[in-house]
VOPAGU-2260 file (C-alpha; in pm, 1 decimal, decimal comma):
REM VOPAGU-2260
SITE   aa  ch    i         X         Y         Z
SITE  MET   A    0       2,6       4,9     -11,0
SITE  ALA   A    1     278,7     237,4      84,7
SITE  GLU   A    2     449,6     166,6    -221,7
SITE  GLU   A    3      99,7     249,0    -429,4
SITE  ASP   A    4      70,5     556,1    -215,8
SITE  ASP   A    5     429,3     678,1    -321,4
SITE  ALA   A    6     354,1     582,6    -685,4
SITE  SER   A    7      62,0     808,3    -692,5
SITE  LYS   A    8     226,4    1121,5    -556,2
SITE  THR   A    9     326,8    1249,5    -909,1
SITE  GLU   A   10     265,5    1627,9    -812,4
SITE  GLU   A   11     506,3    1871,7    -695,3
SITE  PRO   A   12     434,5    1986,3    -332,2
SITE  THR   A   13     226,1    2332,7    -325,5
SITE  ASP   A   14     361,1    2617,7    -130,1
SITE  LYS   A   15      61,6    2570,4     111,1
SITE  LYS   A   16     172,7    2212,2     207,1
SITE  LEU   A   17     555,4    2332,2     238,5
SITE  SER   A   18     437,3    2613,4     468,4
SITE  LYS   A   19     207,6    2377,6     669,9
SITE  ALA   A   20     501,4    2143,1     701,9
SITE  ARG   A   21     725,0    2411,6     810,0
SITE  GLU   A   22     487,5    2514,1    1076,8
SITE  GLU   A   23     501,4    2150,8    1207,5
SITE  GLY   A   24     869,3    2145,3    1202,2
SITE  GLN   A   25     912,6    1922,0     889,4
SITE  VAL   A   26    1235,1    2064,7     692,8
SITE  SER   A   27    1496,1    1977,5     475,5
SITE  GLN   A   28    1795,9    1980,0     712,1
SITE  SER   A   29    2158,0    1781,4     650,7
SITE  GLN   A   30    2334,4    1698,4     966,2
SITE  GLU   A   31    2646,8    1667,1     790,1
SITE  ILE   A   32    2632,1    2056,1     744,4
SITE  LYS   A   33    2647,6    2084,1    1133,2
SITE  SER   A   34    2943,3    1843,5    1148,2
SITE  TRP   A   35    3120,7    2038,8     853,1
SITE  ALA   A   36    3033,6    2358,6    1042,6
SITE  SER   A   37    3216,2    2216,4    1356,3
SITE  PHE   A   38    3525,8    2082,0    1169,1
SITE  PHE   A   39    3541,9    2401,6     968,4
SITE  SER   A   40    3547,9    2623,5    1292,5
SITE  ALA   A   41    3810,2    2373,7    1445,4
SITE  ALA   A   42    4039,6    2410,5    1159,0
SITE  LEU   A   43    3996,3    2781,5    1170,2
SITE  PHE   A   44    4053,2    2782,4    1533,6
SITE  VAL   A   45    4367,4    2556,7    1520,5
SITE  VAL   A   46    4520,6    2740,9    1223,3
SITE  PHE   A   47    4465,4    3136,2    1381,0
SITE  LEU   A   48    4439,9    3065,3    1735,9
SITE  GLY   A   49    4580,9    2725,1    1830,4
SITE  PRO   A   50    4932,1    2858,1    1955,1
SITE  ILE   A   51    4757,6    3091,8    2177,4
SITE  PHE   A   52    4517,8    2887,2    2307,2
SITE  ALA   A   53    4765,5    2598,7    2387,4
SITE  GLU   A   54    5006,1    2849,9    2564,7
SITE  SER   A   55    4687,8    2961,6    2787,7
SITE  ILE   A   56    4604,1    2585,9    2867,0
SITE  ILE   A   57    4969,3    2519,0    2948,3
SITE  SER   A   58    5040,5    2821,9    3163,8
SITE  PRO   A   59    4854,0    2739,7    3462,3
SITE  ILE   A   60    4954,6    2349,6    3435,7
SITE  LEU   A   61    5325,7    2454,9    3402,7
SITE  LYS   A   62    5285,3    2720,5    3693,7
SITE  PHE   A   63    5151,1    2395,1    3897,8
SITE  ILE   A   64    5463,0    2195,1    3806,4
SITE  SER   A   65    5702,6    2482,8    3845,9
SITE  GLN   A   66    5601,6    2542,1    4221,4
SITE  GLY   A   67    5528,8    2172,3    4315,6
SITE  TYR   A   68    5793,8    2180,1    4582,8
SITE  GLN   A   69    5570,7    2454,3    4754,6
SITE  ILE   A   70    5274,9    2276,3    4737,7
SITE  SER   A   71    5123,9    2104,7    5084,1
SITE  VAL   A   72    5049,6    1747,5    4976,6
SITE  ASP   A   73    4769,3    1718,2    5236,3
SITE  ARG   A   74    4431,3    1616,1    5089,1
SITE  ASN   A   75    4232,6    1949,5    5126,4
SITE  ASN   A   76    4498,2    2152,0    4977,3
SITE  LEU   A   77    4544,7    1911,7    4689,3
SITE  SER   A   78    4160,5    1926,5    4614,5
SITE  VAL   A   79    4177,7    2325,2    4641,6
SITE  LEU   A   80    4464,7    2335,4    4402,1
SITE  PHE   A   81    4319,3    2062,2    4137,7
SITE  SER   A   82    3981,9    2258,5    4153,6
SITE  GLN   A   83    4164,9    2587,5    4081,3
SITE  LEU   A   84    4334,3    2437,2    3796,4
SITE  LEU   A   85    4038,8    2277,7    3646,2
SITE  ALA   A   86    3868,3    2623,1    3677,9
SITE  ASP   A   87    4141,4    2789,4    3496,9
SITE  MET   A   88    4134,5    2537,8    3220,3
SITE  GLY   A   89    3738,7    2553,9    3199,4
SITE  LEU   A   90    3726,5    2913,8    3152,5
SITE  ARG   A   91    3971,5    2902,8    2870,0
SITE  VAL   A   92    3789,2    2593,2    2716,6
SITE  LEU   A   93    3446,3    2738,6    2755,7
SITE  PRO   A   94    3482,2    3023,0    2475,3
SITE  LEU   A   95    3590,5    2748,1    2242,5
SITE  LEU   A   96    3274,1    2523,3    2308,7
SITE  PHE   A   97    3063,1    2813,1    2298,3
SITE  ALA   A   98    3193,7    2899,0    1950,2
SITE  PHE   A   99    3159,9    2539,4    1826,3
SITE  MET   A  100    2796,1    2551,8    1985,9
SITE  ILE   A  101    2703,1    2866,9    1787,7
SITE  SER   A  102    2875,4    2732,5    1488,3
SITE  ALA   A  103    2637,9    2420,0    1492,0
SITE  VAL   A  104    2303,9    2629,8    1554,2
SITE  MET   A  105    2417,8    2887,2    1290,1
SITE  SER   A  106    2435,8    2605,4    1026,1
SITE  GLY   A  107    2093,3    2473,0    1110,3
SITE  VAL   A  108    1942,0    2837,3    1080,0
SITE  LEU   A  109    2117,2    2920,2     755,3
SITE  GLN   A  110    1952,8    2574,4     616,1
SITE  THR   A  111    1615,9    2628,2     723,5
SITE  GLY   A  112    1594,2    2982,3     871,2
SITE  LEU   A  113    1415,6    3054,5    1214,2
SITE  ILE   A  114    1125,6    2786,9    1284,7
SITE  TRP   A  115     896,5    2818,3    1562,1
SITE  ALA   A  116     706,2    2482,1    1560,2
SITE  PRO   A  117     566,9    2419,7    1914,2
SITE  LYS   A  118     374,1    2103,4    1763,6
SITE  LYS   A  119     702,3    1939,4    1696,1
SITE  ILE   A  120     775,2    1947,9    2089,1
SITE  GLN   A  121     418,8    1825,4    2221,8
SITE  PRO   A  122     419,9    1510,5    2399,0
SITE  LYS   A  123     199,9    1270,9    2209,1
SITE  LEU   A  124     103,0     943,2    2389,7
SITE  SER   A  125      79,3     773,8    2032,3
SITE  ASN   A  126     455,1     799,8    2022,7
SITE  ILE   A  127     512,7     593,3    2332,0
SITE  SER   A  128     513,5     276,8    2144,4
SITE  LEU   A  129     756,9     -29,6    2129,2
SITE  GLN   A  130     647,3    -110,1    1812,4
SITE  LYS   A  131     688,6     227,9    1659,0
SITE  GLY   A  132    1033,7     264,5    1822,2
SITE  PHE   A  133    1155,8     -63,7    1687,8
SITE  LYS   A  134    1038,4      36,0    1344,5
SITE  LYS   A  135    1214,6     358,7    1361,5
SITE  ILE   A  136    1560,6     156,1    1472,4
SITE  VAL   A  137    1503,6    -106,8    1183,6
SITE  SER   A  138    1344,6     142,7     918,4
SITE  MET   A  139    1538,1     185,8     583,2
SITE  ARG   A  140    1611,5     532,0     670,4
SITE  SER   A  141    1801,1     418,5     999,7
SITE  VAL   A  142    1973,4     173,4     805,9
SITE  MET   A  143    2091,5     411,8     528,4
SITE  GLU   A  144    2200,7     654,2     798,7
SITE  LEU   A  145    2414,2     372,3     969,6
SITE  VAL   A  146    2574,9     295,7     620,2
SITE  LYS   A  147    2640,8     660,8     579,3
SITE  THR   A  148    2817,4     728,7     896,3
SITE  VAL   A  149    3027,5     415,8     888,5
SITE  PHE   A  150    3141,0     501,7     491,6
SITE  LYS   A  151    3208,6     883,0     627,7
SITE  MET   A  152    3408,0     767,8     910,5
SITE  THR   A  153    3604,5     537,2     694,2
SITE  LEU   A  154    3674,0     793,5     431,0
SITE  VAL   A  155    3782,5    1029,2     733,2
SITE  GLY   A  156    3986,2     805,4     872,5
SITE  ALA   A  157    4154,7     698,1     514,2
SITE  VAL   A  158    4209,9    1074,6     437,0
SITE  ALA   A  159    4345,2    1144,4     810,7
SITE  PHE   A  160    4594,1     854,2     750,9
SITE  GLY   A  161    4681,5     934,9     406,0
SITE  VAL   A  162    4784,2    1299,9     455,2
SITE  THR   A  163    4996,4    1198,1     755,7
SITE  ILE   A  164    5203,7     909,2     618,6
SITE  PRO   A  165    5464,2    1132,0     484,0
SITE  ILE   A  166    5498,1    1283,2     816,6
SITE  PHE   A  167    5539,5     967,6    1017,6
SITE  GLN   A  168    5814,1     843,3     795,8
SITE  ASP   A  169    6055,3    1023,0    1028,2
SITE  MET   A  170    5916,6     866,5    1347,5
SITE  GLU   A  171    6269,8     714,2    1414,7
SITE  VAL   A  172    6417,0    1031,1    1468,5
SITE  LEU   A  173    6162,1    1181,4    1677,3
SITE  PRO   A  174    6362,0    1089,3    2003,7
SITE  ALA   A  175    6637,4    1323,3    1906,0
SITE  TYR   A  176    6393,7    1627,4    1895,5
SITE  ASP   A  177    6333,7    1839,2    2200,4
SITE  VAL   A  178    5992,9    1900,1    2353,4
SITE  PHE   A  179    5894,2    2205,8    2169,3
SITE  HIS   A  180    6016,0    2060,9    1842,7
SITE  ILE   A  181    5780,4    1787,0    1910,7
SITE  LEU   A  182    5498,7    1998,2    1990,1
SITE  GLU   A  183    5539,1    2208,8    1671,4
SITE  LEU   A  184    5543,3    1896,0    1459,9
SITE  MET   A  185    5238,8    1787,3    1646,0
SITE  TYR   A  186    5063,9    2114,1    1588,7
SITE  ASN   A  187    5149,8    2127,7    1189,6
SITE  ILE   A  188    5017,2    1762,7    1179,4
SITE  ALA   A  189    4708,2    1862,4    1345,5
SITE  ILE   A  190    4648,6    2141,1    1094,9
SITE  ILE   A  191    4726,1    1908,2     787,9
SITE  VAL   A  192    4464,2    1655,6     938,6
SITE  LEU   A  193    4182,7    1933,8    1001,0
SITE  VAL   A  194    4247,7    2086,2     654,2
SITE  GLY   A  195    4239,4    1770,2     469,4
SITE  VAL   A  196    3930,4    1620,0     681,6
SITE  THR   A  197    3746,1    1964,8     652,8
SITE  ALA   A  198    3791,0    1960,6     261,3
SITE  LEU   A  199    3646,5    1591,6     257,6
SITE  MET   A  200    3364,8    1707,8     489,2
SITE  THR   A  201    3264,8    1995,1     246,5
SITE  LEU   A  202    3223,6    1742,1     -27,5
SITE  ILE   A  203    3003,7    1530,4     197,3
SITE  ALA   A  204    2807,6    1792,0     345,8
SITE  ALA   A  205    2722,0    1939,8      -5,3
SITE  ILE   A  206    2606,6    1582,8    -126,4
SITE  ASP   A  207    2406,1    1509,0     175,3
SITE  PHE   A  208    2258,4    1854,8     178,7
SITE  ALA   A  209    2121,7    1780,3    -206,1
SITE  TYR   A  210    2016,4    1424,2     -98,8
SITE  GLN   A  211    1827,2    1544,9     188,0
SITE  ARG   A  212    1658,2    1829,8     -13,0
SITE  TYR   A  213    1574,5    1562,7    -277,7
SITE  THR   A  214    1428,7    1306,6     -27,4
SITE  PHE   A  215    1231,0    1594,4     171,6
SITE  MET   A  216    1068,3    1726,1    -177,4
SITE  LYS   A  217     976,5    1351,6    -286,5
SITE  GLN   A  218     827,0    1289,4      55,7
SITE  MET   A  219     619,6    1594,8      34,5
SITE  LYS   A  220     505,2    1534,5    -308,2
SITE  MET   A  221     118,4    1504,2    -371,2
SITE  THR   A  222    -136,4    1319,6    -554,6
SITE  LEU   A  223    -345,9    1461,3    -802,0
SITE  GLN   A  224    -660,0    1457,8    -569,3
SITE  GLU   A  225    -480,1    1625,5    -310,1
SITE  VAL   A  226    -377,8    1898,9    -513,6
SITE  LYS   A  227    -725,5    1953,2    -628,1
SITE  ASP   A  228    -885,7    1905,0    -268,2
SITE  GLU   A  229    -634,7    2178,1    -160,4
SITE  HIS   A  230    -716,8    2394,5    -468,7
SITE  LYS   A  231   -1118,0    2375,6    -366,7
SITE  GLN   A  232   -1025,1    2480,3      -3,3
SITE  SER   A  233    -786,2    2767,6    -108,1
SITE  GLU   A  234   -1020,1    2899,0    -395,4
SITE  GLY   A  235   -1342,9    2754,1    -344,9
SITE  ASP   A  236   -1535,0    2486,4    -493,8
SITE  PRO   A  237   -1559,2    2559,8    -882,5
SITE  GLN   A  238   -1911,4    2461,3    -911,0
SITE  ILE   A  239   -2006,3    2692,2    -636,9
SITE  LYS   A  240   -1790,8    2990,7    -787,6
SITE  ALA   A  241   -1964,4    2902,2   -1115,9
SITE  LYS   A  242   -2292,3    2933,7    -966,1
SITE  ILE   A  243   -2197,7    3277,2    -782,3
SITE  ARG   A  244   -2068,3    3376,8   -1128,2
SITE  GLN   A  245   -2378,8    3309,6   -1293,1
SITE  LEU   A  246   -2619,0    3498,6   -1027,7
SITE  ARG   A  247   -2369,5    3771,8   -1054,7
SITE  MET   A  248   -2435,9    3785,9   -1443,9
SITE  GLU   A  249   -2814,8    3749,2   -1401,6
SITE  ARG   A  250   -2818,3    4034,6   -1178,5
SITE  ALA   A  251   -2614,3    4262,7   -1386,2
SITE  ARG   A  252   -2827,9    4150,8   -1698,6
SITE  GLN   A  253   -3141,3    4245,9   -1489,4
SITE  ARG   A  254   -2987,5    4593,4   -1390,4
SITE  MET   A  255   -2893,1    4610,0   -1755,8
SITE  MET   A  256   -3254,9    4539,7   -1895,4
SITE  GLN   A  257   -3402,6    4788,1   -1638,6
SITE  ALA   A  258   -3214,2    5053,3   -1802,9
SITE  VAL   A  259   -3317,5    4965,4   -2151,0
SITE  PRO   A  260   -3650,9    5215,0   -2109,7
SITE  THR   A  261   -3437,3    5497,0   -1997,0
SITE  ALA   A  262   -3219,5    5473,4   -2356,4
SITE  ASP   A  263   -3267,6    5720,4   -2648,8
SITE  VAL   A  264   -3218,0    5481,5   -2927,4
SITE  ILE   A  265   -3142,4    5138,5   -2983,8
SITE  VAL   A  266   -2875,1    5054,2   -3264,8
SITE  THR   A  267   -2934,9    4686,6   -3407,3
SITE  ASN   A  268   -2757,7    4468,8   -3656,1
SITE  PRO   A  269   -3079,7    4436,3   -3700,7
SITE  THR   A  270   -3120,2    4046,0   -3561,5
SITE  HIS   A  271   -2792,6    3983,0   -3401,0
SITE  TYR   A  272   -2677,1    4272,6   -3202,6
SITE  ALA   A  273   -2836,0    4539,7   -3007,7
SITE  CYS   A  274   -2704,8    4847,3   -2828,4
SITE  ALA   A  275   -2892,5    5066,9   -2617,5
SITE  LEU   A  276   -2757,7    5431,8   -2599,7
SITE  GLU   A  277   -2862,4    5713,1   -2359,7
SITE  TYR   A  278   -2772,5    6051,2   -2409,6
SITE  LYS   A  279   -2895,4    6374,8   -2218,7
SITE  GLN   A  280   -2770,9    6670,1   -2408,7
SITE  ASN   A  281   -2732,0    6922,5   -2107,4
SITE  MET   A  282   -2610,4    6646,6   -1877,6
SITE  MET   A  283   -2361,2    6426,8   -2066,2
SITE  SER   A  284   -2051,1    6522,9   -2274,8
SITE  ALA   A  285   -2121,9    6208,8   -2505,0
SITE  PRO   A  286   -2386,0    5919,3   -2526,9
SITE  LYS   A  287   -2343,1    5658,2   -2298,4
SITE  LEU   A  288   -2399,3    5258,0   -2365,2
SITE  VAL   A  289   -2646,6    5161,2   -2114,5
SITE  ALA   A  290   -2723,3    4794,2   -2232,7
SITE  LYS   A  291   -2617,7    4563,3   -2482,8
SITE  GLY   A  292   -2656,5    4191,4   -2613,1
SITE  MET   A  293   -2641,4    3952,3   -2877,4
SITE  ASP   A  294   -2898,4    3683,6   -3040,7
SITE  ALA   A  295   -3149,9    3600,9   -2774,5
SITE  LEU   A  296   -3046,8    3901,8   -2543,0
SITE  ALA   A  297   -3041,4    4124,5   -2835,6
SITE  MET   A  298   -3410,9    4007,3   -2908,8
SITE  ARG   A  299   -3516,1    4092,3   -2551,7
SITE  ILE   A  300   -3353,7    4444,3   -2585,0
SITE  ARG   A  301   -3537,6    4516,0   -2890,4
SITE  LEU   A  302   -3879,8    4384,8   -2727,7
SITE  VAL   A  303   -3824,5    4603,9   -2423,0
SITE  ALA   A  304   -3758,7    4890,0   -2627,4
SITE  GLU   A  305   -4061,8    4857,3   -2838,2
SITE  GLU   A  306   -4271,2    4806,8   -2528,1
SITE  ASN   A  307   -4154,6    5133,5   -2396,7
SITE  GLU   A  308   -4167,6    5302,8   -2741,9
SITE  VAL   A  309   -3761,8    5366,9   -2750,2
SITE  PRO   A  310   -3669,9    5438,6   -3096,9
SITE  ILE   A  311   -3459,3    5135,3   -3290,1
SITE  VAL   A  312   -3240,1    5213,4   -3579,5
SITE  GLU   A  313   -3056,1    4966,2   -3784,8
SITE  ASN   A  314   -2712,1    5036,1   -3845,1
SITE  PRO   A  315   -2503,5    4686,5   -3848,0
SITE  PRO   A  316   -2169,9    4835,7   -3875,6
SITE  LEU   A  317   -2211,6    5063,4   -3558,9
SITE  ALA   A  318   -2400,6    4813,3   -3378,3
SITE  ARG   A  319   -2126,5    4557,2   -3405,4
SITE  ALA   A  320   -1857,2    4818,6   -3332,2
SITE  LEU   A  321   -2017,6    4957,1   -3014,6
SITE  TYR   A  322   -2071,0    4572,7   -2880,6
SITE  ALA   A  323   -1707,8    4476,0   -2942,7
SITE  SER   A  324   -1551,8    4806,0   -2804,7
SITE  VAL   A  325   -1776,8    4968,5   -2548,3
SITE  GLU   A  326   -1853,0    4816,7   -2187,9
SITE  ILE   A  327   -2195,2    4890,5   -2031,8
SITE  ASP   A  328   -2215,9    5241,9   -1875,3
SITE  GLU   A  329   -1911,7    5351,4   -2069,8
SITE  GLU   A  330   -1924,2    5648,5   -2299,6
SITE  ILE   A  331   -1871,5    5624,3   -2661,1
SITE  PRO   A  332   -1542,9    5647,2   -2771,9
SITE  ALA   A  333   -1426,5    5947,5   -2980,1
SITE  GLU   A  334   -1389,1    5723,8   -3309,9
SITE  HIS   A  335   -1762,1    5649,1   -3308,2
SITE  TYR   A  336   -1861,6    6005,1   -3242,1
SITE  ALA   A  337   -1962,3    6083,6   -3596,3
SITE  ALA   A  338   -2179,3    5759,2   -3651,3
SITE  VAL   A  339   -2349,2    5792,2   -3318,1
SITE  ALA   A  340   -2411,4    6176,9   -3380,0
SITE  GLU   A  341   -2583,1    6082,5   -3684,1
SITE  VAL   A  342   -2784,6    5829,1   -3517,3
SITE  ILE   A  343   -2880,4    6073,5   -3248,2
SITE  GLY   A  344   -2942,0    6352,2   -3454,9
SITE  TYR   A  345   -3181,6    6114,4   -3672,1
SITE  VAL   A  346   -3373,7    6023,3   -3334,0
SITE  MET   A  347   -3424,9    6402,6   -3246,6
SITE  ARG   A  348   -3547,4    6506,6   -3586,1
SITE  LEU   A  349   -3794,4    6196,7   -3568,5
SITE  LYS   A  350   -3904,0    6293,7   -3224,0
SITE  GLY   A  351   -3952,6    6657,3   -3348,7
SITE  GLN   A  352   -4171,4    6534,7   -3630,2
SITE  LEU   A  353   -4373,4    6327,9   -3379,0
SITE  ASN   A  354   -4440,5    6635,1   -3141,1
């Protein structure tokens, strides 16, 4: 069933689904980016601040050793001295640990941005299940993560071993070096190892980031029915929208038909188009189109006009032009002034003859 569900998910996730998943704390995030950030921070620290940090750590130890003959060896005094030593070293190491923590947090924020997802941390009784816990342990994702971790550690070990082989070829001459020379050699080895491992972690993090993004988007894919249902929820049921649109058109048509008796002239095709024009000479700068219709609606406009004794003038070119280019309650554009003026003038002369 799960394979069938996955096969039916052929549509890309919508913005609404991605946004909802983000609110629930479901985002694409690579843990390898955090590991890379830690390695990168460590490499920067060792290269630029390593000697200074080592000196700050060693100085209290050297002080403890150099003044050893002055130290009372009773239990209480030694306890105090060791506590002070650990406190001094802790104060020096704490900023380093804080910097590593900040780099790990920032690597997550840069991937996903700030997320507020209280639902993610809400306790659920359904999650307290041995069966679900066992499934998580033996799931394909867990197996893949284990394989990936073993493969990554193997690569890291191989790179670290590979970059240090040339250095360890001179191991037999190390006893001839003094302590400071050996410390300098260890410092150089640490830099080489960190640089090599960081370069490898950069490649691994980039690949894992792309893989996590791909699997997340694949997991978020939707079926065609889900897309349709979401569209209905956000945009409304198409049938209801069509019904509303139909009601609005009918109301607009009723208002338009109510304006036909107030028109001064109806310009017709004579059978296919009908356009009702209103012109109040002292109140309007140009005639206004108050109603228009085609075929059956044009027939209704003519019938209402005849019932209310509104003059009907046949002018097929003008009727078609007005229907195509002028909307309801809009004034006639300048290019039709001449033709409309001729019709209006004819109607006025006709009314004058009747009076």
